[in-house]
C-alpha positions as a Markdown table, in Angstrom:
| # | Residue | x | y | z |
|---|---|---|---|---|
| 1 | Unk | -134.1 | 137.5 | 137.9 |
| 2 | Unk | -131.7 | 136.9 | 140.7 |
| 3 | Unk | -130.9 | 140.3 | 142.1 |
| 4 | Unk | -132.0 | 142.0 | 138.9 |
| 5 | Unk | -133.8 | 145.3 | 139.1 |
| 6 | Unk | -137.4 | 145.0 | 138.1 |
| 7 | Unk | -138.1 | 146.9 | 134.8 |
| 8 | Unk | -140.7 | 149.1 | 136.5 |
| 9 | Unk | -138.2 | 150.8 | 138.8 |
| 10 | Unk | -136.1 | 153.7 | 137.6 |
| 11 | Unk | -132.4 | 153.4 | 137.6 |
| 12 | Unk | -131.5 | 156.3 | 139.8 |
| 13 | Unk | -128.3 | 158.2 | 138.9 |
| 14 | Unk | -127.4 | 156.3 | 135.7 |
| 15 | Unk | -125.1 | 158.1 | 133.4 |
| 16 | Unk | -125.6 | 158.0 | 129.7 |
| 17 | Unk | -122.7 | 159.2 | 127.5 |
| 18 | Unk | -124.1 | 160.7 | 124.3 |
| 19 | Unk | -121.8 | 162.5 | 121.8 |
| 20 | Unk | -119.1 | 162.7 | 124.5 |
| 21 | Unk | -121.3 | 164.3 | 127.1 |
| 22 | Unk | -122.6 | 162.6 | 130.2 |
| 23 | Unk | -126.3 | 162.9 | 131.0 |
| 24 | Unk | -127.9 | 161.8 | 134.3 |
| 25 | Unk | -131.0 | 159.7 | 133.7 |
| 26 | Unk | -133.5 | 158.2 | 136.1 |
| 27 | Unk | -135.7 | 156.0 | 133.9 |
| 28 | Unk | -136.7 | 152.4 | 133.8 |
| 29 | Unk | -133.9 | 150.4 | 132.2 |
| 30 | Unk | -136.3 | 148.8 | 129.7 |
| 31 | Unk | -137.2 | 152.3 | 128.2 |
| 32 | Unk | -136.1 | 152.4 | 124.6 |
| 33 | Unk | -132.9 | 154.3 | 123.8 |
| 34 | Unk | -134.8 | 156.1 | 121.1 |
| 35 | Unk | -137.3 | 157.5 | 123.6 |
| 36 | Unk | -134.5 | 158.7 | 125.9 |
| 37 | Unk | -132.6 | 160.3 | 123.1 |
| 38 | Unk | -135.6 | 162.1 | 121.6 |
| 39 | Unk | -137.9 | 162.8 | 124.5 |
| 40 | Unk | -135.6 | 163.1 | 127.5 |
| 41 | Unk | -132.3 | 164.5 | 125.9 |
| 42 | Unk | -133.9 | 166.2 | 122.9 |
| 43 | Unk | -131.7 | 164.7 | 120.2 |
| 44 | Unk | -134.2 | 165.0 | 117.3 |
| 45 | Unk | -131.8 | 163.7 | 114.6 |
| 46 | Unk | -132.5 | 160.1 | 115.6 |
| 47 | Unk | -135.8 | 159.3 | 114.0 |
| 48 | Unk | -138.8 | 157.1 | 114.9 |
| 49 | Unk | -139.6 | 155.1 | 111.8 |
| 50 | Unk | -141.2 | 151.7 | 112.5 |
| 51 | Unk | -140.6 | 151.1 | 116.2 |
| 52 | Unk | -139.6 | 147.5 | 115.5 |
| 53 | Unk | -135.9 | 147.8 | 114.4 |
| 54 | Unk | -136.8 | 147.1 | 110.7 |
| 55 | Unk | -136.3 | 150.4 | 108.9 |
| 56 | Unk | -133.0 | 151.8 | 110.4 |
| 57 | Unk | -134.2 | 155.4 | 110.8 |
| 58 | Unk | -133.4 | 155.2 | 114.5 |
| 59 | Unk | -129.8 | 153.9 | 114.0 |
| 60 | Unk | -127.1 | 155.3 | 116.4 |
| 61 | Unk | -123.6 | 154.1 | 117.1 |
| 62 | Unk | -122.9 | 152.4 | 120.5 |
| 63 | Unk | -119.1 | 151.9 | 121.0 |
| 64 | Unk | -118.8 | 152.4 | 117.2 |
| 65 | Unk | -121.3 | 149.7 | 116.3 |
| 66 | Unk | -124.6 | 150.6 | 114.5 |
| 67 | Unk | -127.7 | 149.7 | 116.7 |
| 68 | Unk | -131.4 | 150.3 | 116.3 |
| 69 | Unk | -132.3 | 152.6 | 119.2 |
| 70 | Unk | -136.0 | 151.8 | 119.0 |
| 71 | Unk | -135.4 | 148.2 | 120.2 |
| 72 | Unk | -132.4 | 148.9 | 122.4 |
| 73 | Unk | -133.3 | 149.2 | 126.1 |
| 74 | Unk | -131.5 | 152.2 | 127.7 |
| 75 | Unk | -130.3 | 149.9 | 130.5 |
| 76 | Unk | -128.1 | 148.0 | 128.0 |
| 77 | Unk | -126.1 | 151.1 | 127.0 |
| 78 | Unk | -125.6 | 152.9 | 130.4 |
| 79 | Unk | -121.8 | 153.5 | 130.7 |
| 80 | Unk | -121.2 | 153.0 | 127.0 |
| 81 | Unk | -120.4 | 155.7 | 124.4 |
| 82 | Unk | -123.3 | 156.6 | 122.1 |
| 83 | Unk | -123.0 | 158.7 | 119.0 |
| 84 | Unk | -126.0 | 160.3 | 117.3 |
| 85 | Unk | -126.0 | 162.3 | 114.1 |
| 86 | Unk | -125.8 | 165.5 | 116.2 |
| 87 | Unk | -122.4 | 164.4 | 117.5 |
| 88 | Unk | -120.8 | 163.6 | 114.1 |
| 89 | Unk | -119.8 | 167.0 | 112.8 |
| 90 | Unk | -116.8 | 168.9 | 114.2 |
| 91 | Unk | -118.5 | 172.3 | 114.9 |
| 92 | Unk | -119.4 | 173.7 | 111.5 |
| 93 | Unk | -117.2 | 171.2 | 109.7 |
| 94 | Unk | -119.2 | 168.2 | 108.5 |
| 95 | Unk | -117.9 | 164.7 | 108.9 |
| 96 | Unk | -116.6 | 163.3 | 105.6 |
| 97 | Unk | -119.5 | 160.9 | 105.3 |
| 98 | Unk | -122.0 | 163.7 | 105.8 |
| 99 | Unk | -120.2 | 165.8 | 103.2 |
| 100 | Unk | -120.1 | 162.8 | 100.8 |
| 101 | Unk | -123.9 | 162.4 | 101.2 |
| 102 | Unk | -124.3 | 166.1 | 100.2 |
| 103 | Unk | -121.9 | 165.8 | 97.3 |
| 104 | Unk | -123.5 | 162.7 | 95.9 |
| 105 | Unk | -127.0 | 164.2 | 96.2 |
| 106 | Unk | -128.1 | 161.3 | 98.5 |
| 107 | Unk | -130.5 | 163.6 | 100.4 |
| 108 | Unk | -134.0 | 163.6 | 99.1 |
| 109 | Unk | -136.6 | 164.0 | 101.9 |
| 110 | Unk | -133.8 | 163.5 | 104.4 |
| 111 | Unk | -135.8 | 161.5 | 107.0 |
| 112 | Unk | -133.7 | 158.3 | 106.7 |
| 113 | Unk | -130.3 | 160.0 | 106.3 |
| 114 | Unk | -129.1 | 160.0 | 109.9 |
| 115 | Unk | -129.9 | 156.3 | 110.1 |
| 116 | Unk | -127.9 | 155.8 | 106.9 |
| 117 | Unk | -124.9 | 158.0 | 107.6 |
| 118 | Unk | -124.1 | 156.4 | 111.0 |
| 119 | Unk | -123.8 | 152.8 | 109.7 |
| 120 | Unk | -121.6 | 154.2 | 106.9 |
| 121 | Unk | -119.4 | 155.8 | 109.5 |
| 122 | Unk | -119.2 | 152.5 | 111.4 |
| 123 | Unk | -118.4 | 150.6 | 108.2 |
| 124 | Unk | -115.6 | 153.0 | 107.1 |
| 125 | Unk | -114.0 | 152.9 | 110.5 |
| 126 | Unk | -113.8 | 149.1 | 110.4 |
| 127 | Unk | -113.1 | 148.8 | 106.7 |
| 128 | Unk | -111.8 | 152.0 | 105.1 |
| 129 | Unk | -112.1 | 150.9 | 101.5 |
| 130 | Unk | -115.1 | 148.6 | 101.2 |
| 131 | Unk | -116.3 | 146.9 | 98.0 |
| 132 | Unk | -119.8 | 147.6 | 96.8 |
| 133 | Unk | -121.0 | 144.3 | 98.3 |
| 134 | Unk | -119.6 | 145.3 | 101.7 |
| 135 | Unk | -121.3 | 148.7 | 101.6 |
| 136 | Unk | -124.6 | 147.0 | 100.7 |
| 137 | Unk | -124.3 | 144.5 | 103.5 |
| 138 | Unk | -123.5 | 147.3 | 106.0 |
| 139 | Unk | -126.5 | 149.3 | 104.9 |
| 140 | Unk | -128.9 | 146.3 | 104.6 |
| 141 | Unk | -132.1 | 146.9 | 106.4 |
| 142 | Unk | -132.0 | 150.7 | 106.2 |
| 143 | Unk | -135.0 | 151.8 | 104.3 |
| 144 | Unk | -135.0 | 154.9 | 102.1 |
| 145 | Unk | -138.6 | 155.4 | 101.1 |
| 146 | Unk | -137.5 | 157.9 | 98.4 |
| 147 | Unk | -135.4 | 155.2 | 96.7 |
| 148 | Unk | -132.1 | 157.0 | 96.7 |
| 149 | Unk | -130.1 | 153.8 | 97.1 |
| 150 | Unk | -127.7 | 154.3 | 94.2 |
| 151 | Unk | -126.8 | 157.8 | 95.4 |
| 152 | Unk | -126.3 | 156.5 | 98.9 |
| 153 | Unk | -124.0 | 153.8 | 97.6 |
| 154 | Unk | -122.1 | 156.5 | 95.7 |
| 155 | Unk | -121.9 | 158.7 | 98.8 |
| 156 | Unk | -120.3 | 155.9 | 100.8 |
| 157 | Unk | -117.8 | 155.2 | 98.0 |
| 158 | Unk | -116.9 | 158.9 | 97.8 |
| 159 | Unk | -116.4 | 159.0 | 101.6 |
| 160 | Unk | -114.1 | 155.9 | 101.4 |
| 161 | Unk | -111.7 | 157.6 | 99.0 |
| 162 | Unk | -108.4 | 159.0 | 100.4 |
| 163 | Unk | -108.4 | 162.8 | 101.0 |
| 164 | Unk | -107.1 | 164.6 | 97.9 |
| 165 | Unk | -107.8 | 161.6 | 95.6 |
| 166 | Unk | -110.2 | 161.4 | 92.7 |
| 167 | Unk | -113.7 | 162.5 | 93.6 |
| 168 | Unk | -112.3 | 164.2 | 96.7 |
| 169 | Unk | -114.9 | 165.3 | 99.2 |
| 170 | Unk | -114.1 | 168.9 | 100.4 |
| 171 | Unk | -113.2 | 169.1 | 104.1 |
């Protein structure tokens, strides 16, 4: 660790950009991003599921890429743009993926939904009209304990349709 800061010392004055807003944090860089989001910044939409990066409930977007916040040290994302489910809607207007999940009835208990919506957003930004196999690959590893996978797949397909097309999701 040549010149590296020991994990036990806080990073004083580090800025964490979450949902377009800078937050000053002074925490050890090895603290999980999930902990910082939920406990320090009070973003409760990012869920604790397994704590091992296996279930996807804690998924957020870092620079547009889906990451598991429970296994991501906060020190790795300082200075990078982080998007949580709370930052997705535009005021009262839901993001098209959020609206598509509602329209497709993909919500059951709702616990896993933030961790499913964000990878779908990332996929559609990279690949606006994905095939079913591409949707499944992007959502792989995200667990819905209620078993709503077909409706989740339908929701992503609805969100991928052009505005005003068949199966249009209202704005």
